[in-house]
N, C-alpha and C positions, 0 to 999 in steps of 0.2 A: 688338410690333404685336397691335392686333385689328381687327375687323372685323364690319359691320352687316348683316345680310341682312333684305333687305323681298318678305314674298311676300306677291304679287299676284294674289290668287286666280281671278280670270277668266280663260273660256278662248269661243272660239267653241264647237269642238266636242269630243269627245274623241277623243285620238289613239289607235288603238290599240294601242300597247304601253304608253301612258305611265300610272303609278302615282300621281304626284305631285296632290296634293290641290287640286280646283279647283271652280268651280261655271260655272253660264252665266248667274247673273242679274241681266247686264248692267242692267236697272234699280236696282240695289241699289249703282251705285258712289258715290255721293255717302257713303250711309250708311256704306258700309266704309271711305272716305277721312275720316270724323269720326270712327268707331271707331278707326282705325289711330293718326290725329293725339292723340284720349284715351290710348291706350296707350302710348306717343313721353311725353306729358306726365305720366304718373303714374310714369316712370322719374327723373323729374327729382331732382337729388342722393343720388342712389341708387348703390351699386358699380360698376354698369356704364357709368356715365354718366362716368366720375372717371377711368378708363384711356383715352389717347389713339387713336381711332380711324381707320385710316388708309386704310380701302377699305368702299366701301359698293355691296352689290350689288341689283338688283331683279330677282330671279324668279318665277318663278309654274310655271302658270296663264301669262297675256299679260300684261305690264305694259304692252305697248305698244296695247294697248285703254284705256289712261287717256291722258287727254290731257294734254300739257305743262302747262297751269296746275293741275291737279289731283296732279300729280307735282310741281309745282313748291311747292306746298302743304306737302307731306308732309317734301320738302327742307328747305324752313324752319322746320320744327316740328324736325327733327333736328338741325337746325345751333343752336338756341336749346338744344335740351338736352344735347346729345354736347359732347364735345373733339372735335372735327373737325383733323385735319390730314392731306387726302386725298393718297394718291397713284393715285387709282382710282375712278372715280364708272360703273358699271358698267348698261346697263339690256338685257334681254333682248327680243329683238323677233321677232316673224313677217313673213315678207315682204309679205301682203297688207296690212300695216300704215303702211308704209314710203312715205314720199312726203319730196318736196325740201323740202317745207315743215315739216313736223313735225321732220325730223332738224334744220333750223334750229331748230325751236323748243326740243327736247330740248337742242342745244347749249347756248343761253341757262340752260337751268336750271343748268347746270353736270354734266353728262353728258360724259364724255370718252371713254366706249369702250360699244361694242354688241356685243351675242351675238345671233347669228342662227342659228334653226334653218331651213336649208335642206332638211338629211336627206339630199334626193338630186333631180337633177334629169330624173327618170324618172317620166313619168304613171304608169305600173306602179307602179312604188315607193311617189308620194306618194297613190296610190287606196288602195294596200293599207293605207296606213300612217294613211289617213283623215285627212291634212292638212289642212288647211284653204287653202291655195294651191295655183299649179298650176307649171310649168314657167316660164310665160310670166312671172307674179308674181317669181318665186325672181329672174331674170336682171336686169327691171328694178329689181327692189330693190336689185340687185347694182352695178348701174349708179348707182343714185341715192346709194350711199354711197360709190362711190370718189368721185364727183364732189362729194362734202360736203366739210366742214372736218373730218370723222371720220378722222384717221389712225390711230387705236388699233381694232381692230373684230377679232371672230372668228365664224369661219361653222362651223355644225354640218354633219356627214356620218355616216349610218348604214348600216353593210354587213352582211356576213351575214346579211340575207332571206335567206327561205327562195325556192329558186328562182334569186336573183340568181347573175351568171356573172361571173367575174374582170375579162373586157370589158367590162361594165356599170358594175361600179365604176371601170375605166380609164375610160369614159365622163364619167365623174360626176366625177373628180380633173381631166381634163382639162378640161373647161367650168369649172369653178372657178378652175381656174391661168389662163384668161385674165382673172379679175381681180386676182391676184394678192395674196390676202388674207393681212394679216402674222400672223394665229394661225388654226389648225385644230384644230377638236374632233372627233376621229372615234371612233364608238363603236360596239363589237359590238352587232347587237340583241340583246334580250335579253327572256324570257319573263318578265315579274312578276305575280306574282298577283292577282286581283281586276282582269283589264283583258280587254278583250273581245279582245285576242290569245289570252292564256291559255285564253278561254274556246272559240276556234275550235280551240287545239291540243289542247285536250281532246276534244273533239266529233270530232275527227280531220280536220278541214277543212285544218286547215294542218300542213304536216310542219317543224318546224325544219331549220335548216342544220348541215349535218354539220358536227362539230367540227372535223375536219382542213380542210375547206374555209374556215372560218371563220379559221383561222388562219392560211390562205396567202393570204387574202384582207389579212389583218392584214400579214403579209409584203409583199406588193404594195403596201400604203399605206404603209408605213415610206420603202419603198425609192424609189420614185416621189417622195414627199414630201422623200427627202433628196437626190435630186437638183435641186430647185427650190431649195435652199437653207435646206429646216427643219430646225430640233435637236426630237429626240424628248426631251422633257424631262419627260415623264411617260406612262405607255403610252396614255393616249388622248389626248395633248395636245402637237403638234405649234406653232413658233413661230420667225418669225423675230429675228435678234437684238434682244434689248431689248423685246420683246413679250409675253414670257412673261404669263399671268395673275396678278397680285397678287392678288387676292383666293381664290383657290385656293390658292396656296402657305401663307395662314393654316390651311386647313384641313388641310394636309399634316405642317403642323411642329407643330400642337396650340397655335396662337393662339389668343387667347379672341375669339369670335364672340357676338353675340346674333342672336336670331331674333325677329323683329315680323310679326307679323300671322297668324292663324288656321291652322294646318297647319305651321311655322318650326320649325326646330331650332337650339339652341343648346348652348353648349359654354365653360364656368368654370374655368381653372386656377389657386386662389388663389395669389400670391406671399406673403404674411405670414400668419402663425396669426390675425391679426387681420384682414386680407381672408377665411381660412377661416371666421370667426364669422361674420361678417357675409352672405357665401354661405348658410351653412344657416341663415343664416334668424332672429338673435339680436336683429339690429334690421330686418328686412325680412319676415317671418315669410312671406315664399314658399314652403320647405322644409322648414316644421315638420312632425313625423309622420316623417319619413326615420330611418331606424337610426342612432341613439345612436352608432357607430361611425363615427369622421371620416373621409370620403371623401378624398383627394389633389386629386380633381376631380369634375365635376359636368357631367351632359350632362343634356338636356330638351328637350320641345316642346312647341309650343299644342297646345290641342287642335284636332282637326279639326273646328269649328261654328262655321258661317258664323251660320246664326242668331243664337246666342249672341252673339257677337261684335258684330256690326249694333247689335242691341239691349240688350246689358248695359254694353259699352264700358266706364265706371273699374272697375267694378264684379264685371265680366269680370275687366280685370285682376287684380283682389288675388290670385285664384286659378286665374291662368292657365298657371303652368307642369303642366305635368302629366308623365305616363311617364319620373319622372327616375329617374335611372340613375348609380349610385355607382362612380367608377370610382378603381382602386386604382392603386398604383405599378405593380405589377407587371403590369395591363391595360394600362395607359399606354407601359408598357416595349414590350410584345408589339404595341400598336399602331404606333408609332414604327417598328420594325422592319418590318412590314409595309408601311405606307404608304412610308417609307424606298424600299423595293424597289422601289417603284413608279414613281420618279421617275429622273432621270440621278444624281442627288442621292446616293442609296443611302441608306446608315446607318452609323454612325460608334460605333465602341466607346467611344471618349471620352467622347462626349455621351450613352449607357447608363450609364456610370458616373456622371458628373457629373450630369447632371440627372432618371436616371432609376433611377439607385443597382439597375444591373442588371449583371450580368457573365454573359457565354456559357457554360454549364458545358461539361466535357468534351466531350462529346457534340457538341453545338451546334459547338464548334470543328472537331472533325475533318470534320464534314457542311459547314462552309464550307470546310475544303481541299480537302474530293473535290468539290464544286462550283469552284473555281475551277479545280482541274485539270483540271476535266470543261468546261471552258470557258461554263457559265454563270454565272457571278460573276467579276466582277474584284476584284483587290485593291490599294489604295492606300493604304500606311502602314495607319491602322485605321480605315479605309471599306469598303466593299465595295456594288457594283452591279451588276445584269445585265445582263450582255453583248448583244445581238440576238439572241440563241439561246436566254438567258435570258427576254428580255422575254416568249417564245410562251407562258412556261409560271410568268409570274411570280406566283400565286396559289398555284400547288402549291407552289413553290420554300419561299414564305415558311409554307404550311402545313408542309411538310415539315421546317423548323429553329423553329416554334415547338411543334410537338409533339411 
Protein backbone atom coordinates (compact mmCIF):
# COMPACT_ATOMS: atom_id res chain seq x y z
CA UNK A 1 0.00 0.00 0.00
CA UNK A 2 1.03 3.62 -0.38
CA UNK A 3 -0.23 6.96 0.84
CA UNK A 4 -0.37 10.61 -0.12
CA UNK A 5 0.21 13.43 2.35
CA UNK A 6 -1.00 16.91 1.37
CA UNK A 7 0.50 19.73 3.41
CA UNK A 8 -1.76 22.77 3.77
CA UNK A 9 0.54 25.34 5.44
CA UNK A 10 -1.95 27.98 6.58
CA UNK A 11 -2.44 28.75 10.28
CA UNK A 12 -4.17 31.57 12.13
CA UNK A 13 -1.29 31.78 14.61
CA UNK A 14 1.70 29.82 15.89
CA UNK A 15 1.14 27.33 18.70
CA UNK A 16 3.96 27.71 21.20
CA UNK A 17 5.18 24.09 20.86
CA UNK A 18 4.79 23.51 17.11
CA UNK A 19 7.72 23.24 14.70
CA UNK A 20 5.71 22.22 11.62
CA UNK A 21 6.06 24.45 8.59
CA UNK A 22 3.29 27.03 8.37
CA UNK A 23 2.46 30.51 7.08
CA UNK A 24 -0.19 33.04 8.09
CA UNK A 25 -0.67 34.50 4.58
CA UNK A 26 -4.38 33.79 4.36
CA UNK A 27 -4.73 36.09 1.34
CA UNK A 28 -2.60 33.66 -0.70
CA UNK A 29 -4.88 30.62 -0.45
CA UNK A 30 -5.99 30.69 -4.08
CA UNK A 31 -2.42 31.07 -5.36
CA UNK A 32 -1.40 28.15 -3.16
CA UNK A 33 -4.18 25.91 -4.49
CA UNK A 34 -3.21 26.66 -8.06
CA UNK A 35 0.43 25.80 -7.27
CA UNK A 36 -0.55 22.58 -5.50
CA UNK A 37 -2.71 21.50 -8.43
CA UNK A 38 0.23 22.28 -10.73
CA UNK A 39 2.52 20.10 -8.57
CA UNK A 40 0.05 17.22 -8.75
CA UNK A 41 -0.42 17.63 -12.52
CA UNK A 42 3.36 17.59 -13.09
CA UNK A 43 3.51 14.09 -11.59
CA UNK A 44 1.18 12.61 -14.20
CA UNK A 45 2.68 9.47 -15.74
CA UNK A 46 5.53 9.29 -13.22
CA UNK A 47 6.53 6.36 -11.00
CA UNK A 48 4.69 7.75 -7.98
CA UNK A 49 1.33 7.68 -9.72
CA UNK A 50 1.56 4.04 -10.82
CA UNK A 51 1.26 2.44 -7.38
CA UNK A 52 -2.23 2.30 -5.90
CA UNK A 53 -2.71 4.83 -3.08
CA UNK A 54 -4.94 3.59 -0.28
CA UNK A 55 -4.87 6.66 1.94
CA UNK A 56 -4.76 10.45 1.63
CA UNK A 57 -4.08 12.69 4.61
CA UNK A 58 -4.58 16.46 4.53
CA UNK A 59 -2.36 17.87 7.27
CA UNK A 60 -0.72 21.12 8.11
CA UNK A 61 -0.89 23.81 9.13
CA UNK A 62 -4.64 23.93 9.29
CA UNK A 63 -6.35 22.34 6.27
CA UNK A 64 -9.75 23.33 7.66
CA UNK A 65 -8.92 26.96 6.84
CA UNK A 66 -9.65 26.04 3.21
CA UNK A 67 -13.21 25.96 1.95
CA UNK A 68 -14.81 22.67 0.95
CA UNK A 69 -14.81 23.90 -2.65
CA UNK A 70 -11.05 24.52 -2.55
CA UNK A 71 -10.42 21.11 -0.98
CA UNK A 72 -12.66 19.49 -3.57
CA UNK A 73 -10.60 20.96 -6.42
CA UNK A 74 -7.44 19.45 -4.92
CA UNK A 75 -9.10 16.05 -4.51
CA UNK A 76 -10.40 16.17 -8.09
CA UNK A 77 -6.82 16.61 -9.38
CA UNK A 78 -5.53 13.81 -7.15
CA UNK A 79 -8.23 11.52 -8.54
CA UNK A 80 -7.27 12.47 -12.09
CA UNK A 81 -3.53 11.87 -11.72
CA UNK A 82 -3.15 9.07 -9.15
CA UNK A 83 -4.50 5.52 -8.92
CA UNK A 84 -6.71 5.75 -5.87
CA UNK A 85 -8.41 2.92 -4.02
CA UNK A 86 -8.95 4.76 -0.77
CA UNK A 87 -9.56 3.11 2.57
CA UNK A 88 -9.19 6.45 4.34
CA UNK A 89 -9.37 10.16 3.44
CA UNK A 90 -8.47 12.29 6.46
CA UNK A 91 -8.48 16.02 7.14
CA UNK A 92 -6.98 17.76 10.14
CA UNK A 93 -9.25 20.35 11.73
CA UNK A 94 -9.10 22.92 14.49
CA UNK A 95 -12.17 23.24 16.73
CA UNK A 96 -12.73 26.88 15.77
CA UNK A 97 -13.31 25.85 12.12
CA UNK A 98 -15.96 23.21 12.81
CA UNK A 99 -19.58 23.88 11.88
CA UNK A 100 -22.37 21.44 10.93
CA UNK A 101 -22.47 22.91 7.40
CA UNK A 102 -18.70 22.61 6.93
CA UNK A 103 -18.74 18.99 8.11
CA UNK A 104 -21.51 18.17 5.66
CA UNK A 105 -19.54 19.84 2.86
CA UNK A 106 -16.39 17.87 3.75
CA UNK A 107 -18.36 14.64 3.60
CA UNK A 108 -19.58 15.59 0.13
CA UNK A 109 -15.93 16.05 -0.93
CA UNK A 110 -15.19 12.44 0.04
CA UNK A 111 -13.56 12.87 3.46
CA UNK A 112 -14.42 10.00 5.80
CA UNK A 113 -12.11 10.74 8.76
CA UNK A 114 -11.39 13.81 10.88
CA UNK A 115 -8.33 14.51 13.02
CA UNK A 116 -9.03 17.34 15.46
CA UNK A 117 -6.46 18.96 17.71
CA UNK A 118 -8.23 19.75 20.97
CA UNK A 119 -5.01 19.30 23.04
CA UNK A 120 -6.78 20.28 26.28
CA UNK A 121 -10.08 21.55 27.68
CA UNK A 122 -8.27 23.72 30.24
CA UNK A 123 -8.23 27.43 29.43
CA UNK A 124 -4.91 27.69 31.27
CA UNK A 125 -3.35 25.02 29.06
CA UNK A 126 -4.86 26.37 25.85
CA UNK A 127 -3.48 29.84 26.60
CA UNK A 128 -0.08 28.38 27.47
CA UNK A 129 0.01 26.53 24.14
CA UNK A 130 -1.32 29.63 22.30
CA UNK A 131 -4.12 27.64 20.69
CA UNK A 132 -6.56 29.50 18.45
CA UNK A 133 -9.62 27.98 20.15
CA UNK A 134 -11.05 27.97 23.66
CA UNK A 135 -12.82 25.34 25.78
CA UNK A 136 -16.30 26.31 24.60
CA UNK A 137 -15.32 25.97 20.95
CA UNK A 138 -13.73 22.57 21.60
CA UNK A 139 -16.87 21.26 23.28
CA UNK A 140 -19.12 22.62 20.53
CA UNK A 141 -16.89 21.17 17.80
CA UNK A 142 -17.05 17.72 19.38
CA UNK A 143 -20.82 17.99 19.70
CA UNK A 144 -21.06 18.91 16.00
CA UNK A 145 -18.87 15.98 14.96
CA UNK A 146 -20.74 13.47 17.12
CA UNK A 147 -24.07 14.53 15.59
CA UNK A 148 -22.66 14.59 12.04
CA UNK A 149 -22.35 11.69 9.59
CA UNK A 150 -18.65 11.26 10.47
CA UNK A 151 -18.22 8.05 12.46
CA UNK A 152 -14.44 7.87 12.14
CA UNK A 153 -12.53 10.64 13.87
CA UNK A 154 -9.64 11.15 16.25
CA UNK A 155 -8.98 13.76 18.92
CA UNK A 156 -5.52 14.93 19.99
CA UNK A 157 -4.55 15.53 23.61
CA UNK A 158 -1.26 16.87 24.96
CA UNK A 159 -0.06 15.94 28.44
CA UNK A 160 3.18 16.48 30.33
CA UNK A 161 2.78 20.25 30.29
CA UNK A 162 4.73 22.36 32.80
CA UNK A 163 2.87 22.43 36.13
CA UNK A 164 0.10 20.18 34.79
CA UNK A 165 -1.15 17.83 37.50
CA UNK A 166 -2.45 14.31 37.09
CA UNK A 167 -5.80 15.58 38.32
CA UNK A 168 -5.91 18.13 35.48
CA UNK A 169 -5.07 15.41 32.97
CA UNK A 170 -7.83 13.26 34.45
CA UNK A 171 -10.27 16.16 33.95
CA UNK A 172 -9.27 16.41 30.26
CA UNK A 173 -9.79 12.68 29.75
CA UNK A 174 -13.10 12.61 31.61
CA UNK A 175 -14.38 15.53 29.56
CA UNK A 176 -13.33 13.88 26.30
CA UNK A 177 -14.97 10.60 27.30
CA UNK A 178 -18.33 12.37 27.44
CA UNK A 179 -18.15 12.24 23.63
CA UNK A 180 -16.68 8.71 23.45
CA UNK A 181 -14.48 9.24 20.35
CA UNK A 182 -13.37 6.12 18.43
CA UNK A 183 -9.69 7.17 18.40
CA UNK A 184 -7.42 9.32 20.57
CA UNK A 185 -3.86 10.48 19.90
CA UNK A 186 -2.13 11.57 23.10
CA UNK A 187 1.31 13.14 23.02
CA UNK A 188 3.71 14.21 25.74
CA UNK A 189 4.67 17.85 25.25
CA UNK A 190 8.12 18.07 23.69
CA UNK A 191 10.44 21.06 23.45
CA UNK A 192 11.21 21.49 19.75
CA UNK A 193 13.97 23.76 18.49
CA UNK A 194 13.04 27.12 16.97
CA UNK A 195 9.68 27.32 18.74
CA UNK A 196 8.28 29.89 21.12
CA UNK A 197 8.25 27.27 23.87
CA UNK A 198 11.94 26.45 23.35
CA UNK A 199 12.78 30.14 23.66
CA UNK A 200 10.78 30.41 26.90
CA UNK A 201 12.64 27.40 28.31
CA UNK A 202 15.99 28.86 27.22
CA UNK A 203 15.19 32.14 28.98
CA UNK A 204 14.15 30.31 32.13
CA UNK A 205 10.53 31.46 31.91
CA UNK A 206 9.21 27.91 31.59
CA UNK A 207 10.45 24.82 33.41
CA UNK A 208 9.71 21.56 31.56
CA UNK A 209 7.77 18.87 33.39
CA UNK A 210 9.80 16.27 35.27
CA UNK A 211 10.38 13.08 33.24
CA UNK A 212 9.02 10.85 36.02
CA UNK A 213 5.87 12.96 36.26
CA UNK A 214 5.37 12.70 32.49
CA UNK A 215 5.83 8.92 32.66
CA UNK A 216 3.27 8.74 35.47
CA UNK A 217 0.81 10.75 33.39
CA UNK A 218 1.41 8.41 30.45
CA UNK A 219 0.56 5.46 32.69
CA UNK A 220 -2.55 7.19 34.01
CA UNK A 221 -3.72 7.97 30.48
CA UNK A 222 -3.17 4.41 29.28
CA UNK A 223 -4.94 2.94 32.30
CA UNK A 224 -8.03 5.17 32.01
CA UNK A 225 -8.36 4.74 28.24
CA UNK A 226 -7.91 0.99 28.63
CA UNK A 227 -10.82 0.98 31.07
CA UNK A 228 -12.90 2.74 28.44
CA UNK A 229 -12.15 0.00 25.89
CA UNK A 230 -9.33 1.64 23.95
CA UNK A 231 -6.51 -0.48 22.56
CA UNK A 232 -3.08 1.12 22.68
CA UNK A 233 -1.72 0.06 19.31
CA UNK A 234 1.12 2.60 19.24
CA UNK A 235 2.85 4.58 21.98
CA UNK A 236 0.72 7.68 21.31
CA UNK A 237 -2.32 6.08 19.65
CA UNK A 238 -5.44 4.57 21.24
CA UNK A 239 -8.34 3.16 19.25
CA UNK A 240 -11.59 1.33 19.60
CA UNK A 241 -11.85 -1.85 17.53
CA UNK A 242 -11.64 -1.22 13.75
CA UNK A 243 -10.69 2.47 14.17
CA UNK A 244 -6.91 2.30 13.97
CA UNK A 245 -5.44 5.02 11.75
CA UNK A 246 -4.58 3.40 8.44
CA UNK A 247 -2.51 6.28 7.08
CA UNK A 248 -0.13 6.32 10.05
CA UNK A 249 0.50 2.62 9.65
CA UNK A 250 1.92 3.30 6.20
CA UNK A 251 4.61 5.41 7.91
CA UNK A 252 5.27 2.79 10.58
CA UNK A 253 5.65 -0.13 8.16
CA UNK A 254 7.82 1.46 5.45
CA UNK A 255 4.96 1.80 3.00
CA UNK A 256 5.61 4.26 0.20
CA UNK A 257 4.17 7.74 0.63
CA UNK A 258 4.42 10.95 -1.35
CA UNK A 259 4.27 14.38 0.25
CA UNK A 260 2.75 17.29 -1.65
CA UNK A 261 3.01 20.96 -0.77
CA UNK A 262 5.84 23.05 0.75
CA UNK A 263 7.63 21.29 3.60
CA UNK A 264 6.01 17.90 2.92
CA UNK A 265 8.08 14.71 3.37
CA UNK A 266 8.18 11.58 1.19
CA UNK A 267 9.55 8.04 1.35
CA UNK A 268 9.87 5.55 -1.50
CA UNK A 269 11.22 2.00 -1.50
CA UNK A 270 11.42 0.67 -5.08
CA UNK A 271 10.23 -2.89 -5.57
CA UNK A 272 12.29 -3.73 -8.67
CA UNK A 273 15.64 -2.67 -10.19
CA UNK A 274 13.73 -0.82 -12.91
CA UNK A 275 11.78 1.15 -10.32
CA UNK A 276 15.02 1.95 -8.52
CA UNK A 277 16.56 3.31 -11.71
CA UNK A 278 13.49 5.42 -12.36
CA UNK A 279 13.46 6.72 -8.80
CA UNK A 280 17.13 7.65 -8.99
CA UNK A 281 16.31 9.94 -11.88
CA UNK A 282 17.25 8.13 -15.06
CA UNK A 283 13.96 9.13 -16.64
CA UNK A 284 12.74 11.81 -14.24
CA UNK A 285 15.79 13.82 -13.28
CA UNK A 286 14.55 14.55 -9.75
CA UNK A 287 17.53 13.11 -7.87
CA UNK A 288 20.43 13.53 -10.25
CA UNK A 289 23.58 14.47 -8.47
CA UNK A 290 22.94 12.01 -5.67
CA UNK A 291 25.73 9.62 -4.75
CA UNK A 292 26.45 7.02 -7.42
CA UNK A 293 26.05 4.35 -4.75
CA UNK A 294 22.55 2.99 -5.19
CA UNK A 295 20.51 3.24 -1.95
CA UNK A 296 17.80 0.79 -1.03
CA UNK A 297 15.24 3.58 -0.53
CA UNK A 298 15.03 7.36 -0.54
CA UNK A 299 13.50 9.86 1.84
CA UNK A 300 13.18 13.51 0.87
CA UNK A 301 11.29 16.72 1.60
CA UNK A 302 9.93 19.67 -0.31
CA UNK A 303 11.56 23.04 0.41
CA UNK A 304 9.95 25.18 3.10
CA UNK A 305 9.55 28.00 0.64
CA UNK A 306 5.98 29.23 0.33
CA UNK A 307 6.84 32.22 -1.87
CA UNK A 308 8.78 30.06 -4.31
CA UNK A 309 6.01 27.48 -4.30
CA UNK A 310 3.19 29.81 -5.30
CA UNK A 311 5.14 31.88 -7.82
CA UNK A 312 7.11 29.23 -9.70
CA UNK A 313 4.48 26.47 -9.86
CA UNK A 314 5.53 23.98 -12.57
CA UNK A 315 9.08 25.35 -12.72
CA UNK A 316 9.35 24.90 -8.96
CA UNK A 317 8.15 21.31 -9.23
CA UNK A 318 11.05 20.33 -11.47
CA UNK A 319 13.51 20.88 -8.64
CA UNK A 320 11.16 20.47 -5.70
CA UNK A 321 12.85 17.58 -3.92
CA UNK A 322 15.53 18.65 -1.45
CA UNK A 323 17.16 17.23 1.64
CA UNK A 324 17.34 13.83 -0.04
CA UNK A 325 18.43 11.02 2.29
CA UNK A 326 19.72 7.76 0.87
CA UNK A 327 18.65 4.88 3.10
CA UNK A 328 20.61 1.62 3.23
CA UNK A 329 19.12 -1.79 3.91
CA UNK A 330 20.76 -1.77 7.35
CA UNK A 331 19.21 1.59 8.25
CA UNK A 332 15.80 0.38 7.11
CA UNK A 333 16.14 -2.73 9.28
CA UNK A 334 17.04 -0.65 12.32
CA UNK A 335 14.10 1.69 11.62
CA UNK A 336 11.82 -1.34 11.40
CA UNK A 337 12.92 -2.48 14.87
CA UNK A 338 12.55 1.00 16.37
CA UNK A 339 9.17 1.72 14.75
CA UNK A 340 7.94 -1.79 15.53
CA UNK A 341 8.74 -1.45 19.22
CA UNK A 342 6.55 1.66 19.34
CA UNK A 343 3.55 -0.40 18.18
CA UNK A 344 1.62 -3.26 19.74
CA UNK A 345 2.63 -5.37 16.75
CA UNK A 346 6.32 -5.18 17.62
CA UNK A 347 8.93 -6.55 15.24
CA UNK A 348 9.41 -10.00 13.78
CA UNK A 349 12.77 -11.67 13.20
CA UNK A 350 11.39 -13.49 10.16
CA UNK A 351 10.43 -10.15 8.58
CA UNK A 352 13.87 -8.79 9.42
CA UNK A 353 15.47 -11.70 7.57
CA UNK A 354 13.14 -11.81 4.57
CA UNK A 355 12.47 -8.14 3.88
CA UNK A 356 15.56 -6.46 5.32
CA UNK A 357 18.22 -9.18 4.98
CA UNK A 358 19.05 -8.61 8.65
CA UNK A 359 19.81 -10.98 11.49
CA UNK A 360 20.13 -10.05 15.16
CA UNK A 361 23.66 -10.74 16.39
CA UNK A 362 24.57 -12.67 19.54
CA UNK A 363 24.61 -9.56 21.75
CA UNK A 364 21.17 -8.50 20.55
CA UNK A 365 19.78 -12.00 21.08
CA UNK A 366 21.14 -12.01 24.63
CA UNK A 367 19.71 -8.54 25.30
CA UNK A 368 16.30 -9.59 23.98
CA UNK A 369 16.31 -12.61 26.29
CA UNK A 370 17.19 -10.35 29.22
CA UNK A 371 14.39 -7.88 28.37
CA UNK A 372 11.88 -10.73 28.12
CA UNK A 373 13.01 -12.06 31.50
CA UNK A 374 12.75 -8.57 33.04
CA UNK A 375 9.18 -8.17 31.80
CA UNK A 376 9.95 -5.29 29.43
CA UNK A 377 9.35 -7.31 26.24
CA UNK A 378 7.00 -10.17 25.45
CA UNK A 379 7.88 -12.84 22.89
CA UNK A 380 5.49 -14.79 20.68
CA UNK A 381 7.34 -17.05 18.28
CA UNK A 382 9.71 -14.78 16.39
CA UNK A 383 7.80 -11.59 17.29
CA UNK A 384 8.82 -9.20 20.06
CA UNK A 385 6.69 -6.39 21.46
CA UNK A 386 6.85 -4.14 24.50
CA UNK A 387 4.91 -4.82 27.67
CA UNK A 388 3.16 -1.97 29.48
CA UNK A 389 6.29 -1.56 31.59
CA UNK A 390 8.46 -1.52 28.48
CA UNK A 391 6.38 1.16 26.76
CA UNK A 392 7.45 3.63 29.45
CA UNK A 393 11.01 3.42 28.10
CA UNK A 394 10.31 2.44 24.49
CA UNK A 395 12.94 4.67 22.89
CA UNK A 396 15.57 3.65 25.45
CA UNK A 397 14.98 -0.04 24.75
CA UNK A 398 15.17 0.48 20.99
CA UNK A 399 18.39 2.49 21.34
CA UNK A 400 19.83 -0.15 23.64
CA UNK A 401 19.09 -2.93 21.14
CA UNK A 402 20.44 -1.04 18.15
CA UNK A 403 23.63 0.25 19.78
